[in-house]
Every structure is written in structure tokens, then in C-alpha cells.
VOFIRO-654825 format. One record per atom (N, C-alpha, C, CB): x, y, z; residue number from 1; residue in one letter; chain; atom name. Coordinates in nm, 3 decimals. Glycine has a CB too. Example, Ala and Ser with C-alpha at 12.3 -4.5 7.8 and 13.67 -1.06 7.14 Angstrom:
<nodes>
NODE       c1       c2       c3    n  res  chain  atom
NODE    1.319   -0.569    0.780    1    a      A     N
NODE    1.230   -0.450    0.780    1    a      A    CA
NODE    1.320   -0.330    0.780    1    a      A     C
NODE    1.131   -0.447    0.905    1    a      A    CB
NODE    1.285   -0.225    0.708    2    s      A     N
NODE    1.367   -0.106    0.714    2    s      A    CA
NODE    1.290    0.003    0.787    2    s      A     C
NODE    1.408   -0.060    0.572    2    s      A    CB
</nodes>
This chain:
<nodes>
NODE       c1       c2       c3    n  res  chain  atom
NODE   -2.785   15.060   16.922    1    x      A     N
NODE   -2.923   15.019   17.046    1    x      A    CA
NODE   -2.872   15.117   17.159    1    x      A     C
NODE   -2.930   14.815   17.121    1    x      A    CB
NODE   -2.967   15.238   17.207    2    x      A     N
NODE   -2.951   15.295   17.329    2    x      A    CA
NODE   -3.010   15.237   17.471    2    x      A     C
NODE   -2.998   15.415   17.309    2    x      A    CB
NODE   -3.001   15.258   17.563    3    x      A     N
NODE   -2.951   15.202   17.696    3    x      A    CA
NODE   -3.155   15.168   17.745    3    x      A     C
NODE   -2.823   15.360   17.823    3    x      A    CB
NODE   -3.215   15.244   17.723    4    x      A     N
NODE   -3.313   15.197   17.760    4    x      A    CA
NODE   -3.410   15.111   17.673    4    x      A     C
NODE   -3.359   15.289   17.807    4    x      A    CB
NODE   -3.316   15.098   17.514    5    x      A     N
NODE   -3.364   14.978   17.455    5    x      A    CA
NODE   -3.337   14.849   17.497    5    x      A     C
NODE   -3.332   14.978   17.344    5    x      A    CB
NODE   -3.213   14.827   17.550    6    x      A     N
NODE   -3.162   14.730   17.595    6    x      A    CA
NODE   -3.213   14.675   17.723    6    x      A     C
NODE   -3.047   14.757   17.598    6    x      A    CB
NODE   -3.285   14.814   17.829    7    x      A     N
NODE   -3.341   14.753   17.942    7    x      A    CA
NODE   -3.457   14.692   17.904    7    x      A     C
NODE   -3.363   14.840   18.048    7    x      A    CB
NODE   -3.567   14.753   17.811    8    x      A     N
NODE   -3.698   14.741   17.756    8    x      A    CA
NODE   -3.668   14.585   17.725    8    x      A     C
NODE   -3.741   14.853   17.621    8    x      A    CB
NODE   -3.570   14.606   17.602    9    x      A     N
NODE   -3.569   14.423   17.577    9    x      A    CA
NODE   -3.587   14.288   17.658    9    x      A     C
NODE   -3.453   14.389   17.539    9    x      A    CB
NODE   -3.451   14.326   17.781   10    x      A     N
NODE   -3.487   14.260   17.908   10    x      A    CA
NODE   -3.567   14.234   17.978   10    x      A     C
NODE   -3.456   14.282   17.968   10    x      A    CB
NODE   -3.702   14.356   18.027   11    x      A     N
NODE   -3.826   14.409   18.086   11    x      A    CA
NODE   -3.885   14.236   18.027   11    x      A     C
NODE   -3.906   14.595   18.008   11    x      A    CB
NODE   -3.867   14.281   17.871   12    x      A     N
NODE   -3.965   14.175   17.765   12    x      A    CA
NODE   -3.943   14.054   17.781   12    x      A     C
NODE   -3.949   14.184   17.613   12    x      A    CB
NODE   -3.836   13.978   17.775   13    x      A     N
NODE   -3.781   13.913   17.860   13    x      A    CA
NODE   -3.781   13.853   17.943   13    x      A     C
NODE   -3.748   13.934   17.882   13    x      A    CB
NODE   -3.802   13.895   18.038   14    x      A     N
NODE   -3.840   13.843   18.195   14    x      A    CA
NODE   -3.950   13.818   18.236   14    x      A     C
NODE   -3.811   13.918   18.290   14    x      A    CB
NODE   -4.101   13.947   18.124   15    x      A     N
NODE   -4.256   13.861   18.170   15    x      A    CA
NODE   -4.239   13.748   18.074   15    x      A     C
NODE   -4.431   13.955   18.138   15    x      A    CB
NODE   -4.227   13.719   17.963   16    x      A     N
NODE   -4.245   13.628   17.888   16    x      A    CA
NODE   -4.181   13.523   17.978   16    x      A     C
NODE   -4.196   13.652   17.751   16    x      A    CB
NODE   -4.058   13.534   18.018   17    x      A     N
NODE   -4.039   13.387   18.127   17    x      A    CA
NODE   -4.151   13.391   18.255   17    x      A     C
NODE   -3.855   13.388   18.215   17    x      A    CB
NODE   -4.213   13.479   18.261   18    x      A     N
NODE   -4.295   13.469   18.372   18    x      A    CA
NODE   -4.392   13.447   18.347   18    x      A     C
NODE   -4.305   13.549   18.445   18    x      A    CB
NODE   -4.458   13.477   18.213   19    x      A     N
NODE   -4.609   13.415   18.124   19    x      A    CA
NODE   -4.567   13.249   18.193   19    x      A     C
NODE   -4.606   13.430   17.875   19    x      A    CB
NODE   -4.430   13.202   18.081   20    x      A     N
NODE   -4.424   13.092   18.077   20    x      A    CA
NODE   -4.476   13.022   18.205   20    x      A     C
NODE   -4.308   13.071   18.043   20    x      A    CB
NODE   -4.360   13.047   18.355   21    x      A     N
NODE   -4.351   12.982   18.426   21    x      A    CA
NODE   -4.529   12.960   18.483   21    x      A     C
NODE   -4.237   13.032   18.506   21    x      A    CB
NODE   -4.564   13.102   18.500   22    x      A     N
NODE   -4.700   13.060   18.565   22    x      A    CA
NODE   -4.820   12.973   18.499   22    x      A     C
NODE   -4.761   13.182   18.598   22    x      A    CB
NODE   -4.785   12.957   18.350   23    x      A     N
NODE   -4.894   12.850   18.249   23    x      A    CA
NODE   -4.806   12.737   18.292   23    x      A     C
NODE   -4.910   12.875   18.042   23    x      A    CB
NODE   -4.733   12.657   18.302   24    x      A     N
NODE   -4.692   12.599   18.323   24    x      A    CA
NODE   -4.686   12.514   18.496   24    x      A     C
NODE   -4.624   12.652   18.259   24    x      A    CB
NODE   -4.705   12.627   18.533   25    x      A     N
NODE   -4.773   12.624   18.683   25    x      A    CA
NODE   -4.898   12.575   18.674   25    x      A     C
NODE   -4.786   12.762   18.755   25    x      A    CB
NODE   -5.006   12.633   18.615   26    x      A     N
NODE   -5.095   12.609   18.611   26    x      A    CA
NODE   -5.196   12.464   18.544   26    x      A     C
NODE   -5.097   12.705   18.584   26    x      A    CB
NODE   -5.036   12.432   18.444   27    x      A     N
NODE   -5.152   12.337   18.402   27    x      A    CA
NODE   -5.069   12.142   18.480   27    x      A     C
NODE   -5.172   12.356   18.159   27    x      A    CB
NODE   -4.979   12.246   18.556   28    x      A     N
NODE   -4.956   12.119   18.674   28    x      A    CA
NODE   -5.034   12.072   18.762   28    x      A     C
NODE   -4.869   12.138   18.757   28    x      A    CB
NODE   -5.105   12.169   18.759   29    x      A     N
NODE   -5.169   12.171   18.892   29    x      A    CA
NODE   -5.365   12.099   18.872   29    x      A     C
NODE   -5.154   12.371   18.949   29    x      A    CB
NODE   -5.357   12.051   18.756   30    x      A     N
NODE   -5.453   12.051   18.645   30    x      A    CA
NODE   -5.597   12.129   18.556   30    x      A     C
NODE   -5.479   11.965   18.673   30    x      A    CB
NODE   -5.631   12.075   18.454   31    x      A     N
NODE   -5.733   12.119   18.388   31    x      A    CA
NODE   -5.875   12.046   18.411   31    x      A     C
NODE   -5.691   12.116   18.259   31    x      A    CB
NODE   -5.895   11.988   18.511   32    x      A     N
NODE   -5.988   11.917   18.562   32    x      A    CA
NODE   -6.102   12.057   18.566   32    x      A     C
NODE   -5.936   11.831   18.711   32    x      A    CB
NODE   -6.224   12.036   18.509   33    x      A     N
NODE   -6.330   12.115   18.587   33    x      A    CA
NODE   -6.325   12.235   18.472   33    x      A     C
NODE   -6.285   12.163   18.771   33    x      A    CB
NODE   -6.188   12.286   18.376   34    x      A     N
NODE   -6.197   12.402   18.300   34    x      A    CA
NODE   -6.224   12.342   18.159   34    x      A     C
NODE   -6.066   12.496   18.312   34    x      A    CB
NODE   -6.293   12.454   18.117   35    x      A     N
NODE   -6.273   12.491   17.918   35    x      A    CA
NODE   -6.220   12.578   17.920   35    x      A     C
NODE   -6.392   12.527   17.805   35    x      A    CB
NODE   -6.113   12.467   17.800   36    x      A     N
NODE   -6.012   12.546   17.733   36    x      A    CA
NODE   -6.002   12.593   17.601   36    x      A     C
NODE   -5.918   12.493   17.743   36    x      A    CB
NODE   -6.029   12.756   17.599   37    x      A     N
NODE   -6.104   12.793   17.496   37    x      A    CA
NODE   -5.964   12.846   17.409   37    x      A     C
NODE   -6.235   12.907   17.539   37    x      A    CB
NODE   -5.856   12.826   17.508   38    x      A     N
NODE   -5.719   12.903   17.429   38    x      A    CA
NODE   -5.551   12.831   17.480   38    x      A     C
NODE   -5.722   13.103   17.489   38    x      A    CB
NODE   -5.488   12.799   17.470   39    x      A     N
NODE   -5.373   12.789   17.548   39    x      A    CA
NODE   -5.390   12.937   17.672   39    x      A     C
NODE   -5.225   12.794   17.426   39    x      A    CB
NODE   -5.396   13.040   17.691   40    x      A     N
NODE   -5.423   13.091   17.763   40    x      A    CA
NODE   -5.529   13.187   17.823   40    x      A     C
NODE   -5.358   13.103   17.756   40    x      A    CB
NODE   -5.665   13.114   17.776   41    x      A     N
NODE   -5.791   13.145   17.832   41    x      A    CA
NODE   -5.853   12.971   17.858   41    x      A     C
NODE   -5.891   13.259   17.712   41    x      A    CB
NODE   -5.918   13.006   17.993   42    x      A     N
NODE   -5.956   12.912   18.075   42    x      A    CA
NODE   -6.128   12.956   18.103   42    x      A     C
NODE   -5.848   12.910   18.209   42    x      A    CB
NODE   -6.237   12.881   18.120   43    x      A     N
NODE   -6.271   12.902   18.237   43    x      A    CA
NODE   -6.368   12.804   18.291   43    x      A     C
NODE   -6.312   13.022   18.244   43    x      A    CB
NODE   -6.511   12.837   18.395   44    x      A     N
NODE   -6.566   12.770   18.441   44    x      A    CA
NODE   -6.645   12.804   18.533   44    x      A     C
NODE   -6.509   12.706   18.459   44    x      A    CB
NODE   -6.735   12.734   18.527   45    x      A     N
NODE   -6.890   12.744   18.653   45    x      A    CA
NODE   -6.845   12.753   18.757   45    x      A     C
NODE   -7.001   12.618   18.679   45    x      A    CB
NODE   -6.890   12.875   18.851   46    x      A     N
NODE   -6.844   12.845   19.018   46    x      A    CA
NODE   -6.934   12.916   19.113   46    x      A     C
NODE   -6.683   12.902   19.058   46    x      A    CB
NODE   -7.034   12.899   19.146   47    x      A     N
NODE   -7.184   12.908   19.167   47    x      A    CA
NODE   -7.259   12.982   19.110   47    x      A     C
NODE   -7.215   12.933   19.269   47    x      A    CB
NODE   -7.285   12.909   18.949   48    x      A     N
NODE   -7.333   12.968   18.895   48    x      A    CA
NODE   -7.309   13.127   18.791   48    x      A     C
NODE   -7.388   12.952   18.972   48    x      A    CB
NODE   -7.212   13.142   18.833   49    x      A     N
NODE   -7.121   13.261   18.710   49    x      A    CA
NODE   -7.004   13.208   18.665   49    x      A     C
NODE   -7.064   13.416   18.774   49    x      A    CB
NODE   -6.953   13.268   18.556   50    x      A     N
NODE   -6.886   13.221   18.486   50    x      A    CA
NODE   -6.733   13.273   18.542   50    x      A     C
NODE   -6.937   13.250   18.355   50    x      A    CB
NODE   -6.608   13.181   18.556   51    x      A     N
NODE   -6.481   13.214   18.600   51    x      A    CA
NODE   -6.409   13.207   18.489   51    x      A     C
NODE   -6.428   13.136   18.704   51    x      A    CB
NODE   -6.368   13.313   18.448   52    x      A     N
NODE   -6.270   13.324   18.341   52    x      A    CA
NODE   -6.140   13.307   18.378   52    x      A     C
NODE   -6.276   13.441   18.278   52    x      A    CB
NODE   -6.035   13.278   18.302   53    x      A     N
NODE   -5.872   13.280   18.368   53    x      A    CA
NODE   -5.769   13.266   18.275   53    x      A     C
NODE   -5.839   13.162   18.469   53    x      A    CB
NODE   -5.701   13.362   18.310   54    x      A     N
NODE   -5.593   13.385   18.218   54    x      A    CA
NODE   -5.469   13.328   18.263   54    x      A     C
NODE   -5.575   13.524   18.194   54    x      A    CB
NODE   -5.431   13.196   18.281   55    x      A     N
NODE   -5.340   13.159   18.366   55    x      A    CA
NODE   -5.197   13.218   18.360   55    x      A     C
NODE   -5.337   13.032   18.355   55    x      A    CB
NODE   -5.139   13.214   18.254   56    x      A     N
NODE   -5.028   13.284   18.212   56    x      A    CA
NODE   -4.969   13.443   18.250   56    x      A     C
NODE   -5.052   13.277   18.089   56    x      A    CB
NODE   -5.114   13.505   18.289   57    x      A     N
NODE   -5.100   13.623   18.385   57    x      A    CA
NODE   -5.139   13.603   18.540   57    x      A     C
NODE   -5.187   13.737   18.331   57    x      A    CB
NODE   -5.166   13.512   18.559   58    x      A     N
NODE   -5.218   13.441   18.760   58    x      A    CA
NODE   -5.366   13.549   18.752   58    x      A     C
NODE   -5.045   13.517   18.972   58    x      A    CB
NODE   -5.455   13.597   18.609   59    x      A     N
NODE   -5.554   13.671   18.647   59    x      A    CA
NODE   -5.698   13.657   18.631   59    x      A     C
NODE   -5.529   13.761   18.607   59    x      A    CB
NODE   -5.754   13.668   18.722   60    x      A     N
NODE   -5.918   13.550   18.677   60    x      A    CA
NODE   -6.053   13.717   18.662   60    x      A     C
NODE   -5.991   13.370   18.912   60    x      A    CB
NODE   -6.117   13.625   18.593   61    x      A     N
NODE   -6.278   13.756   18.644   61    x      A    CA
NODE   -6.359   13.670   18.695   61    x      A     C
NODE   -6.390   13.853   18.503   61    x      A    CB
NODE   -6.471   13.705   18.763   62    x      A     N
NODE   -6.520   13.651   18.850   62    x      A    CA
NODE   -6.693   13.777   18.837   62    x      A     C
NODE   -6.394   13.644   18.998   62    x      A    CB
NODE   -6.794   13.726   18.820   63    x      A     N
NODE   -6.910   13.821   18.838   63    x      A    CA
NODE   -6.841   13.933   18.789   63    x      A     C
NODE   -6.974   13.841   18.989   63    x      A    CB
NODE   -6.801   13.998   18.689   64    x      A     N
NODE   -6.717   14.170   18.650   64    x      A    CA
NODE   -6.637   14.153   18.672   64    x      A     C
NODE   -6.729   14.305   18.705   64    x      A    CB
NODE   -6.575   14.127   18.790   65    x      A     N
NODE   -6.442   14.198   18.899   65    x      A    CA
NODE   -6.321   14.132   18.835   65    x      A     C
NODE   -6.448   14.146   19.097   65    x      A    CB
NODE   -6.244   14.175   18.836   66    x      A     N
NODE   -6.093   14.128   18.776   66    x      A    CA
NODE   -6.014   14.100   18.934   66    x      A     C
NODE   -5.998   14.283   18.661   66    x      A    CB
NODE   -5.994   14.001   18.901   67    x      A     N
NODE   -5.842   13.955   19.027   67    x      A    CA
NODE   -5.720   13.936   18.977   67    x      A     C
NODE   -5.850   13.805   19.109   67    x      A    CB
NODE   -5.668   13.889   19.077   68    x      A     N
NODE   -5.511   13.865   19.023   68    x      A    CA
NODE   -5.451   13.767   19.094   68    x      A     C
NODE   -5.413   13.988   19.035   68    x      A    CB
NODE   -5.399   13.662   19.116   69    x      A     N
NODE   -5.349   13.561   19.226   69    x      A    CA
NODE   -5.384   13.445   19.205   69    x      A     C
NODE   -5.388   13.584   19.355   69    x      A    CB
NODE   -5.380   13.380   19.252   70    x      A     N
NODE   -5.442   13.159   19.332   70    x      A    CA
NODE   -5.575   13.215   19.310   70    x      A     C
NODE   -5.409   13.074   19.582   70    x      A    CB
NODE   -5.596   13.115   19.143   71    x      A     N
NODE   -5.732   13.115   19.107   71    x      A    CA
NODE   -5.806   13.022   19.152   71    x      A     C
NODE   -5.750   13.114   18.990   71    x      A    CB
NODE   -5.681   12.877   19.263   72    x      A     N
NODE   -5.805   12.767   19.337   72    x      A    CA
NODE   -5.788   12.805   19.449   72    x      A     C
NODE   -5.798   12.596   19.335   72    x      A    CB
NODE   -5.706   12.916   19.497   73    x      A     N
NODE   -5.746   12.966   19.644   73    x      A    CA
NODE   -5.879   13.022   19.670   73    x      A     C
NODE   -5.657   13.072   19.689   73    x      A    CB
NODE   -5.922   13.034   19.528   74    x      A     N
NODE   -6.002   13.152   19.526   74    x      A    CA
NODE   -6.180   13.096   19.499   74    x      A     C
NODE   -5.932   13.260   19.391   74    x      A    CB
NODE   -6.156   12.949   19.424   75    x      A     N
NODE   -6.221   12.885   19.427   75    x      A    CA
NODE   -6.243   12.798   19.583   75    x      A     C
NODE   -6.189   12.836   19.319   75    x      A    CB
NODE   -6.190   12.755   19.623   76    x      A     N
NODE   -6.217   12.674   19.765   76    x      A    CA
NODE   -6.232   12.755   19.844   76    x      A     C
NODE   -6.121   12.584   19.822   76    x      A    CB
NODE   -6.244   12.891   19.844   77    x      A     N
NODE   -6.302   12.966   19.959   77    x      A    CA
NODE   -6.488   13.004   19.872   77    x      A     C
NODE   -6.172   13.143   20.004   77    x      A    CB
NODE   -6.459   13.022   19.752   78    x      A     N
NODE   -6.626   13.012   19.719   78    x      A    CA
NODE   -6.743   12.929   19.655   78    x      A     C
NODE   -6.644   13.089   19.661   78    x      A    CB
NODE   -6.646   12.833   19.632   79    x      A     N
NODE   -6.692   12.699   19.640   79    x      A    CA
NODE   -6.848   12.625   19.708   79    x      A     C
NODE   -6.585   12.651   19.709   79    x      A    CB
NODE   -6.982   12.629   19.631   80    x      A     N
NODE   -7.079   12.589   19.734   80    x      A    CA
NODE   -7.035   12.424   19.816   80    x      A     C
NODE   -7.238   12.581   19.643   80    x      A    CB
NODE   -7.004   12.455   19.936   81    x      A     N
NODE   -7.005   12.334   19.987   81    x      A    CA
NODE   -7.139   12.158   19.981   81    x      A     C
NODE   -6.990   12.399   20.113   81    x      A    CB
NODE   -7.076   12.081   19.900   82    x      A     N
NODE   -7.198   12.019   19.823   82    x      A    CA
NODE   -7.230   11.948   20.037   82    x      A     C
NODE   -7.141   11.854   19.624   82    x      A    CB
NODE   -7.373   11.952   20.034   83    x      A     N
NODE   -7.405   11.862   20.168   83    x      A    CA
NODE   -7.382   11.757   20.223   83    x      A     C
NODE   -7.489   11.840   20.182   83    x      A    CB
NODE   -7.306   11.688   20.312   84    x      A     N
NODE   -7.298   11.557   20.371   84    x      A    CA
NODE   -7.442   11.467   20.470   84    x      A     C
NODE   -7.170   11.585   20.465   84    x      A    CB
NODE   -7.428   11.394   20.443   85    x      A     N
NODE   -7.506   11.281   20.461   85    x      A    CA
NODE   -7.586   11.331   20.594   85    x      A     C
NODE   -7.414   11.139   20.475   85    x      A    CB
NODE   -7.487   11.369   20.694   86    x      A     N
NODE   -7.565   11.444   20.839   86    x      A    CA
NODE   -7.658   11.545   20.830   86    x      A     C
NODE   -7.469   11.515   20.932   86    x      A    CB
NODE   -7.597   11.685   20.742   87    x      A     N
NODE   -7.648   11.787   20.667   87    x      A    CA
NODE   -7.823   11.806   20.641   87    x      A     C
NODE   -7.574   11.767   20.540   87    x      A    CB
NODE   -7.802   11.706   20.561   88    x      A     N
NODE   -7.942   11.671   20.476   88    x      A    CA
NODE   -8.059   11.626   20.544   88    x      A     C
NODE   -7.923   11.561   20.378   88    x      A    CB
NODE   -7.984   11.502   20.644   89    x      A     N
NODE   -8.119   11.483   20.721   89    x      A    CA
NODE   -8.122   11.603   20.878   89    x      A     C
NODE   -8.123   11.284   20.775   89    x      A    CB
NODE   -8.046   11.668   20.915   90    x      A     N
NODE   -8.109   11.752   20.940   90    x      A    CA
NODE   -8.192   11.873   20.982   90    x      A     C
NODE   -8.102   11.731   20.935   90    x      A    CB
NODE   -8.214   11.826   20.880   91    x      A     N
NODE   -8.304   11.923   20.782   91    x      A    CA
NODE   -8.395   11.965   20.845   91    x      A     C
NODE   -8.365   11.871   20.662   91    x      A    CB
</nodes>
């Protein structure tokens, strides 16, 4: 085996381990509210639009735009707050 083949095999193994860590971390955070299509593809509705999530890659798509990173932080920032009793009586 050539030098480059060994490098690519090592990169492939590192990628496999990273994906497994990401998937395990996503499962630890919980699957509440998610529709689990496969182990690697989840979805839910966020503000009336579908949010697709690939936990092993930390990749998600919302309203046709692909994002990478913290999907739970994204949801917290975008989720419609439910009005409290004080907010509903003020109107």
C-alpha cells in the first residue's frame, strides 16, 4: 500500500469515529420532538417549516438552507415563544 493510501485510510477512520461521537451526543441530548426516519436522519417542524437533521454530520436544513453546527441552539433562537398569561391579558 502506498503512503497516500495509508493517509486516506486514517482519515476515513477518523471521520467514522467523529460521526459516531456526533450521533452518540445527539442521542444523549434526547430525541423528544423529533421524527426519527433512520438512525442518521431526523426531522421536526419549527415555526411551520420542516427542519431536517443529520446528527452524525451535525448538519441540518431549514427553509431550503443547509446549516452545520448546534441544531439545538438554532431551535432555541428560532422557536416561537409561547405567550405567558401576562402577555395574553395585555392585548
